[in-house]
TORKOL-4160 file (C-alpha; in steps of 0.2 Angstrom, whole numbers, padded with zeros to 4 digits, m for minus):
291
<pt num="1" X="m0174" Y="1352" Z="m0300"/>
<pt num="2" X="m0161" Y="1339" Z="m0295"/>
<pt num="3" X="m0170" Y="1323" Z="m0299"/>
<pt num="4" X="m0175" Y="1333" Z="m0314"/>
<pt num="5" X="m0157" Y="1333" Z="m0319"/>
<pt num="6" X="m0153" Y="1316" Z="m0314"/>
<pt num="7" X="m0169" Y="1308" Z="m0325"/>
<pt num="8" X="m0160" Y="1317" Z="m0342"/>
<pt num="9" X="m0142" Y="1312" Z="m0335"/>
<pt num="10" X="m0149" Y="1293" Z="m0337"/>
<pt num="11" X="m0156" Y="1294" Z="m0351"/>
<pt num="12" X="m0144" Y="1298" Z="m0361"/>
<pt num="13" X="m0135" Y="1287" Z="m0372"/>
<pt num="14" X="m0117" Y="1286" Z="m0363"/>
<pt num="15" X="m0123" Y="1286" Z="m0350"/>
<pt num="16" X="m0135" Y="1270" Z="m0354"/>
<pt num="17" X="m0117" Y="1264" Z="m0363"/>
<pt num="18" X="m0108" Y="1264" Z="m0347"/>
<pt num="19" X="m0118" Y="1257" Z="m0336"/>
<pt num="20" X="m0121" Y="1242" Z="m0350"/>
<pt num="21" X="m0105" Y="1236" Z="m0349"/>
<pt num="22" X="m0104" Y="1239" Z="m0329"/>
<pt num="23" X="m0117" Y="1229" Z="m0329"/>
<pt num="24" X="m0107" Y="1216" Z="m0343"/>
<pt num="25" X="m0093" Y="1214" Z="m0333"/>
<pt num="26" X="m0101" Y="1211" Z="m0317"/>
<pt num="27" X="m0114" Y="1196" Z="m0324"/>
<pt num="28" X="m0097" Y="1191" Z="m0332"/>
<pt num="29" X="m0087" Y="1191" Z="m0316"/>
<pt num="30" X="m0102" Y="1181" Z="m0306"/>
<pt num="31" X="m0101" Y="1168" Z="m0321"/>
<pt num="32" X="m0085" Y="1167" Z="m0324"/>
<pt num="33" X="m0082" Y="1162" Z="m0305"/>
<pt num="34" X="m0095" Y="1151" Z="m0303"/>
<pt num="35" X="m0090" Y="1140" Z="m0319"/>
<pt num="36" X="m0078" Y="1131" Z="m0309"/>
<pt num="37" X="m0060" Y="1128" Z="m0320"/>
<pt num="38" X="m0053" Y="1115" Z="m0328"/>
<pt num="39" X="m0036" Y="1106" Z="m0319"/>
<pt num="40" X="m0025" Y="1091" Z="m0321"/>
<pt num="41" X="m0026" Y="1083" Z="m0307"/>
<pt num="42" X="m0013" Y="1069" Z="m0300"/>
<pt num="43" X="m0017" Y="1056" Z="m0284"/>
<pt num="44" X="m0002" Y="1057" Z="m0270"/>
<pt num="45" X="0009" Y="1041" Z="m0271"/>
<pt num="46" X="0017" Y="1029" Z="m0259"/>
<pt num="47" X="0033" Y="1022" Z="m0266"/>
<pt num="48" X="0051" Y="1018" Z="m0267"/>
<pt num="49" X="0061" Y="1034" Z="m0270"/>
<pt num="50" X="0074" Y="1035" Z="m0284"/>
<pt num="51" X="0088" Y="1049" Z="m0284"/>
<pt num="52" X="0097" Y="1045" Z="m0301"/>
<pt num="53" X="0109" Y="1051" Z="m0312"/>
<pt num="54" X="0109" Y="1051" Z="m0328"/>
<pt num="55" X="0119" Y="1051" Z="m0340"/>
<pt num="56" X="0125" Y="1045" Z="m0357"/>
<pt num="57" X="0137" Y="1029" Z="m0361"/>
<pt num="58" X="0146" Y="1017" Z="m0374"/>
<pt num="59" X="0148" Y="1000" Z="m0374"/>
<pt num="60" X="0166" Y="0995" Z="m0375"/>
<pt num="61" X="0175" Y="0977" Z="m0380"/>
<pt num="62" X="0184" Y="0977" Z="m0362"/>
<pt num="63" X="0199" Y="0968" Z="m0373"/>
<pt num="64" X="0203" Y="0977" Z="m0388"/>
<pt num="65" X="0217" Y="0967" Z="m0396"/>
<pt num="66" X="0223" Y="0977" Z="m0414"/>
<pt num="67" X="0234" Y="0968" Z="m0426"/>
<pt num="68" X="0249" Y="0979" Z="m0435"/>
<pt num="69" X="0265" Y="0974" Z="m0448"/>
<pt num="70" X="0276" Y="0964" Z="m0438"/>
<pt num="71" X="0289" Y="0968" Z="m0450"/>
<pt num="72" X="0292" Y="0979" Z="m0469"/>
<pt num="73" X="0288" Y="0967" Z="m0482"/>
<pt num="74" X="0273" Y="0960" Z="m0494"/>
<pt num="75" X="0258" Y="0959" Z="m0485"/>
<pt num="76" X="0246" Y="0943" Z="m0490"/>
<pt num="77" X="0229" Y="0946" Z="m0495"/>
<pt num="78" X="0217" Y="0947" Z="m0482"/>
<pt num="79" X="0201" Y="0937" Z="m0482"/>
<pt num="80" X="0196" Y="0944" Z="m0467"/>
<pt num="81" X="0179" Y="0953" Z="m0464"/>
<pt num="82" X="0171" Y="0963" Z="m0451"/>
<pt num="83" X="0159" Y="0955" Z="m0441"/>
<pt num="84" X="0169" Y="0935" Z="m0443"/>
<pt num="85" X="0174" Y="0923" Z="m0429"/>
<pt num="86" X="0187" Y="0922" Z="m0421"/>
<pt num="87" X="0198" Y="0908" Z="m0410"/>
<pt num="88" X="0211" Y="0910" Z="m0402"/>
<pt num="89" X="0226" Y="0904" Z="m0412"/>
<pt num="90" X="0219" Y="0907" Z="m0428"/>
<pt num="91" X="0231" Y="0915" Z="m0445"/>
<pt num="92" X="0224" Y="0936" Z="m0446"/>
<pt num="93" X="0238" Y="0940" Z="m0456"/>
<pt num="94" X="0255" Y="0935" Z="m0463"/>
<pt num="95" X="0268" Y="0946" Z="m0470"/>
<pt num="96" X="0283" Y="0939" Z="m0484"/>
<pt num="97" X="0299" Y="0945" Z="m0477"/>
<pt num="98" X="0316" Y="0935" Z="m0478"/>
<pt num="99" X="0302" Y="0922" Z="m0468"/>
<pt num="100" X="0284" Y="0921" Z="m0467"/>
<pt num="101" X="0279" Y="0932" Z="m0452"/>
<pt num="102" X="0262" Y="0928" Z="m0444"/>
<pt num="103" X="0251" Y="0937" Z="m0432"/>
<pt num="104" X="0239" Y="0924" Z="m0423"/>
<pt num="105" X="0223" Y="0927" Z="m0412"/>
<pt num="106" X="0223" Y="0929" Z="m0393"/>
<pt num="107" X="0208" Y="0922" Z="m0390"/>
<pt num="108" X="0191" Y="0922" Z="m0397"/>
<pt num="109" X="0180" Y="0936" Z="m0403"/>
<pt num="110" X="0175" Y="0945" Z="m0418"/>
<pt num="111" X="0183" Y="0955" Z="m0432"/>
<pt num="112" X="0178" Y="0975" Z="m0429"/>
<pt num="113" X="0184" Y="0983" Z="m0443"/>
<pt num="114" X="0200" Y="0979" Z="m0458"/>
<pt num="115" X="0209" Y="0994" Z="m0460"/>
<pt num="116" X="0217" Y="0987" Z="m0476"/>
<pt num="117" X="0212" Y="0972" Z="m0487"/>
<pt num="118" X="0223" Y="0974" Z="m0500"/>
<pt num="119" X="0241" Y="0964" Z="m0504"/>
<pt num="120" X="0257" Y="0974" Z="m0506"/>
<pt num="121" X="0272" Y="0982" Z="m0497"/>
<pt num="122" X="0269" Y="0986" Z="m0479"/>
<pt num="123" X="0279" Y="0997" Z="m0465"/>
<pt num="124" X="0281" Y="0986" Z="m0448"/>
<pt num="125" X="0269" Y="0995" Z="m0439"/>
<pt num="126" X="0255" Y="0999" Z="m0447"/>
<pt num="127" X="0237" Y="0994" Z="m0443"/>
<pt num="128" X="0229" Y="0980" Z="m0451"/>
<pt num="129" X="0213" Y="0972" Z="m0442"/>
<pt num="130" X="0204" Y="0975" Z="m0425"/>
<pt num="131" X="0195" Y="0960" Z="m0417"/>
<pt num="132" X="0191" Y="0957" Z="m0398"/>
<pt num="133" X="0176" Y="0946" Z="m0387"/>
<pt num="134" X="0160" Y="0957" Z="m0392"/>
<pt num="135" X="0153" Y="0944" Z="m0377"/>
<pt num="136" X="0164" Y="0954" Z="m0363"/>
<pt num="137" X="0156" Y="0972" Z="m0365"/>
<pt num="138" X="0157" Y="0986" Z="m0353"/>
<pt num="139" X="0150" Y="1004" Z="m0353"/>
<pt num="140" X="0160" Y="1019" Z="m0351"/>
<pt num="141" X="0153" Y="1035" Z="m0347"/>
<pt num="142" X="0159" Y="1053" Z="m0342"/>
<pt num="143" X="0153" Y="1061" Z="m0324"/>
<pt num="144" X="0158" Y="1079" Z="m0322"/>
<pt num="145" X="0167" Y="1082" Z="m0305"/>
<pt num="146" X="0156" Y="1091" Z="m0296"/>
<pt num="147" X="0143" Y="1075" Z="m0294"/>
<pt num="148" X="0156" Y="1062" Z="m0288"/>
<pt num="149" X="0152" Y="1066" Z="m0269"/>
<pt num="150" X="0138" Y="1053" Z="m0272"/>
<pt num="151" X="0142" Y="1043" Z="m0282"/>
<pt num="152" X="0149" Y="1027" Z="m0277"/>
<pt num="153" X="0156" Y="1009" Z="m0283"/>
<pt num="154" X="0143" Y="0995" Z="m0282"/>
<pt num="155" X="0128" Y="1008" Z="m0285"/>
<pt num="156" X="0115" Y="1000" Z="m0298"/>
<pt num="157" X="0111" Y="1007" Z="m0314"/>
<pt num="158" X="0096" Y="1004" Z="m0326"/>
<pt num="159" X="0101" Y="1005" Z="m0344"/>
<pt num="160" X="0091" Y="1009" Z="m0359"/>
<pt num="161" X="0094" Y="1014" Z="m0378"/>
<pt num="162" X="0094" Y="0995" Z="m0384"/>
<pt num="163" X="0076" Y="0989" Z="m0391"/>
<pt num="164" X="0063" Y="0992" Z="m0376"/>
<pt num="165" X="0072" Y="0983" Z="m0362"/>
<pt num="166" X="0082" Y="0992" Z="m0348"/>
<pt num="167" X="0095" Y="0980" Z="m0343"/>
<pt num="168" X="0104" Y="0980" Z="m0327"/>
<pt num="169" X="0123" Y="0986" Z="m0324"/>
<pt num="170" X="0134" Y="0993" Z="m0310"/>
<pt num="171" X="0146" Y="1003" Z="m0305"/>
<pt num="172" X="0161" Y="0993" Z="m0306"/>
<pt num="173" X="0175" Y="1006" Z="m0309"/>
<pt num="174" X="0178" Y="1027" Z="m0305"/>
<pt num="175" X="0191" Y="1031" Z="m0311"/>
<pt num="176" X="0206" Y="1042" Z="m0301"/>
<pt num="177" X="0208" Y="1056" Z="m0313"/>
<pt num="178" X="0196" Y="1068" Z="m0322"/>
<pt num="179" X="0199" Y="1074" Z="m0341"/>
<pt num="180" X="0194" Y="1087" Z="m0351"/>
<pt num="181" X="0179" Y="1083" Z="m0362"/>
<pt num="182" X="0169" Y="1098" Z="m0372"/>
<pt num="183" X="0152" Y="1099" Z="m0374"/>
<pt num="184" X="0138" Y="1101" Z="m0388"/>
<pt num="185" X="0137" Y="1115" Z="m0382"/>
<pt num="186" X="0155" Y="1118" Z="m0386"/>
<pt num="187" X="0161" Y="1121" Z="m0368"/>
<pt num="188" X="0176" Y="1113" Z="m0358"/>
<pt num="189" X="0171" Y="1104" Z="m0342"/>
<pt num="190" X="0179" Y="1090" Z="m0333"/>
<pt num="191" X="0172" Y="1073" Z="m0329"/>
<pt num="192" X="0179" Y="1056" Z="m0324"/>
<pt num="193" X="0177" Y="1040" Z="m0333"/>
<pt num="194" X="0169" Y="1025" Z="m0324"/>
<pt num="195" X="0164" Y="1010" Z="m0330"/>
<pt num="196" X="0147" Y="0999" Z="m0329"/>
<pt num="197" X="0147" Y="0981" Z="m0327"/>
<pt num="198" X="0133" Y="0971" Z="m0336"/>
<pt num="199" X="0127" Y="0959" Z="m0349"/>
<pt num="200" X="0126" Y="0961" Z="m0366"/>
<pt num="201" X="0111" Y="0956" Z="m0375"/>
<pt num="202" X="0114" Y="0945" Z="m0389"/>
<pt num="203" X="0117" Y="0959" Z="m0404"/>
<pt num="204" X="0123" Y="0972" Z="m0396"/>
<pt num="205" X="0141" Y="0979" Z="m0401"/>
<pt num="206" X="0155" Y="0988" Z="m0397"/>
<pt num="207" X="0151" Y="1010" Z="m0398"/>
<pt num="208" X="0135" Y="1006" Z="m0394"/>
<pt num="209" X="0128" Y="1021" Z="m0387"/>
<pt num="210" X="0116" Y="1019" Z="m0370"/>
<pt num="211" X="0104" Y="1030" Z="m0358"/>
<pt num="212" X="0111" Y="1027" Z="m0342"/>
<pt num="213" X="0101" Y="1031" Z="m0323"/>
<pt num="214" X="0115" Y="1030" Z="m0311"/>
<pt num="215" X="0102" Y="1028" Z="m0295"/>
<pt num="216" X="0112" Y="1035" Z="m0282"/>
<pt num="217" X="0101" Y="1028" Z="m0266"/>
<pt num="218" X="0084" Y="1023" Z="m0263"/>
<pt num="219" X="0071" Y="1027" Z="m0246"/>
<pt num="220" X="0056" Y="1016" Z="m0252"/>
<pt num="221" X="0039" Y="1018" Z="m0243"/>
<pt num="222" X="0039" Y="1037" Z="m0245"/>
<pt num="223" X="0026" Y="1049" Z="m0251"/>
<pt num="224" X="0029" Y="1054" Z="m0270"/>
<pt num="225" X="0021" Y="1068" Z="m0280"/>
<pt num="226" X="0026" Y="1075" Z="m0298"/>
<pt num="227" X="0038" Y="1090" Z="m0297"/>
<pt num="228" X="0026" Y="1100" Z="m0309"/>
<pt num="229" X="0011" Y="1100" Z="m0293"/>
<pt num="230" X="0023" Y="1110" Z="m0282"/>
<pt num="231" X="0027" Y="1128" Z="m0285"/>
<pt num="232" X="0034" Y="1144" Z="m0272"/>
<pt num="233" X="0025" Y="1154" Z="m0260"/>
<pt num="234" X="0033" Y="1165" Z="m0245"/>
<pt num="235" X="0047" Y="1155" Z="m0250"/>
<pt num="236" X="0044" Y="1139" Z="m0245"/>
<pt num="237" X="0036" Y="1124" Z="m0256"/>
<pt num="238" X="0016" Y="1123" Z="m0258"/>
<pt num="239" X="0003" Y="1114" Z="m0268"/>
<pt num="240" X="m0012" Y="1115" Z="m0271"/>
<pt num="241" X="m0026" Y="1101" Z="m0267"/>
<pt num="242" X="m0042" Y="1097" Z="m0272"/>
<pt num="243" X="m0054" Y="1096" Z="m0258"/>
<pt num="244" X="m0073" Y="1098" Z="m0262"/>
<pt num="245" X="m0071" Y="1102" Z="m0280"/>
<pt num="246" X="m0061" Y="1119" Z="m0273"/>
<pt num="247" X="m0042" Y="1122" Z="m0273"/>
<pt num="248" X="m0034" Y="1120" Z="m0257"/>
<pt num="249" X="m0015" Y="1128" Z="m0254"/>
<pt num="250" X="m0005" Y="1116" Z="m0245"/>
<pt num="251" X="0015" Y="1119" Z="m0238"/>
<pt num="252" X="0024" Y="1105" Z="m0240"/>
<pt num="253" X="0043" Y="1098" Z="m0235"/>
<pt num="254" X="0052" Y="1091" Z="m0249"/>
<pt num="255" X="0066" Y="1081" Z="m0245"/>
<pt num="256" X="0072" Y="1074" Z="m0264"/>
<pt num="257" X="0068" Y="1080" Z="m0281"/>
<pt num="258" X="0074" Y="1069" Z="m0296"/>
<pt num="259" X="0067" Y="1063" Z="m0310"/>
<pt num="260" X="0051" Y="1073" Z="m0312"/>
<pt num="261" X="0046" Y="1065" Z="m0297"/>
<pt num="262" X="0046" Y="1073" Z="m0279"/>
<pt num="263" X="0050" Y="1066" Z="m0259"/>
<pt num="264" X="0038" Y="1077" Z="m0248"/>
<pt num="265" X="0042" Y="1072" Z="m0230"/>
<pt num="266" X="0026" Y="1083" Z="m0223"/>
<pt num="267" X="0011" Y="1090" Z="m0227"/>
<pt num="268" X="0003" Y="1078" Z="m0238"/>
<pt num="269" X="m0003" Y="1059" Z="m0238"/>
<pt num="270" X="m0006" Y="1045" Z="m0250"/>
<pt num="271" X="m0022" Y="1047" Z="m0261"/>
<pt num="272" X="m0026" Y="1065" Z="m0259"/>
<pt num="273" X="m0028" Y="1076" Z="m0273"/>
<pt num="274" X="m0017" Y="1089" Z="m0281"/>
<pt num="275" X="m0017" Y="1100" Z="m0294"/>
<pt num="276" X="m0003" Y="1099" Z="m0308"/>
<pt num="277" X="0006" Y="1115" Z="m0315"/>
<pt num="278" X="m0008" Y="1130" Z="m0305"/>
<pt num="279" X="m0004" Y="1142" Z="m0314"/>
<pt num="280" X="m0011" Y="1160" Z="m0310"/>
<pt num="281" X="m0028" Y="1159" Z="m0313"/>
<pt num="282" X="m0030" Y="1146" Z="m0297"/>
<pt num="283" X="m0032" Y="1152" Z="m0279"/>
<pt num="284" X="m0033" Y="1148" Z="m0263"/>
<pt num="285" X="m0052" Y="1142" Z="m0266"/>
<pt num="286" X="m0056" Y="1141" Z="m0283"/>
<pt num="287" X="m0069" Y="1130" Z="m0288"/>
<pt num="288" X="m0061" Y="1116" Z="m0301"/>
<pt num="289" X="m0064" Y="1100" Z="m0312"/>
<pt num="290" X="m0055" Y="1087" Z="m0318"/>
<pt num="291" X="m0050" Y="1089" Z="m0337"/>
């Protein structure tokens, strides 16, 4: 009797559907478990680690000269224009007064900006033009006070943003007082002005914006990995290596991180394969295949 009831139950439509769903789930699980997961792979490398502080800077003429009217009088038309060459001792402006007053250049250089060209009455102290030597530039940058303990005079700097070339510089001046700057988000910040010495390339002018990567320290022969391979587990840093086509959990000691790279002091060797951006679908022992 019980056997007949069991057979009747198995014949019911709902039970058949339920069994089919369970079988489908089971087969899907087996198929997915057997199929390797595609992952992005990177190799552990050995090289020089650089701890970098990135900041925006602007080129600035070291010695900017501004010409003002020396007296009340009548300014003669200014024939100079931005970009014109200037030689030491050359007459820049002329003002007629009881006597003719001229202002001459103090150095060789270039006209940067003319504030007034037209002839006419002029007041003493009115700004007429700026000039300076574009071969003598520096980079001015502003460093957050919280980053200052890591900074020292002479730190090397890589400068980018002027064509494809990377310019070399070094910190020449660290000013002793911080100033208040407003960030792009409207937040007031305390920053310290620094000057970066470099050899300006042909064509660079005053006020050019550059990306300044200050190298705070370097460590050669370091084990390096992309920081995107790291994740936290059991309050430790970990990665997944790839061994025999399977993901293997490996705990590592991370000494420093900068610019998307991490210096690993323990846990990995040069040439090992690691998984980048490991997600929840990757666990210890998961079969993987490189994308």
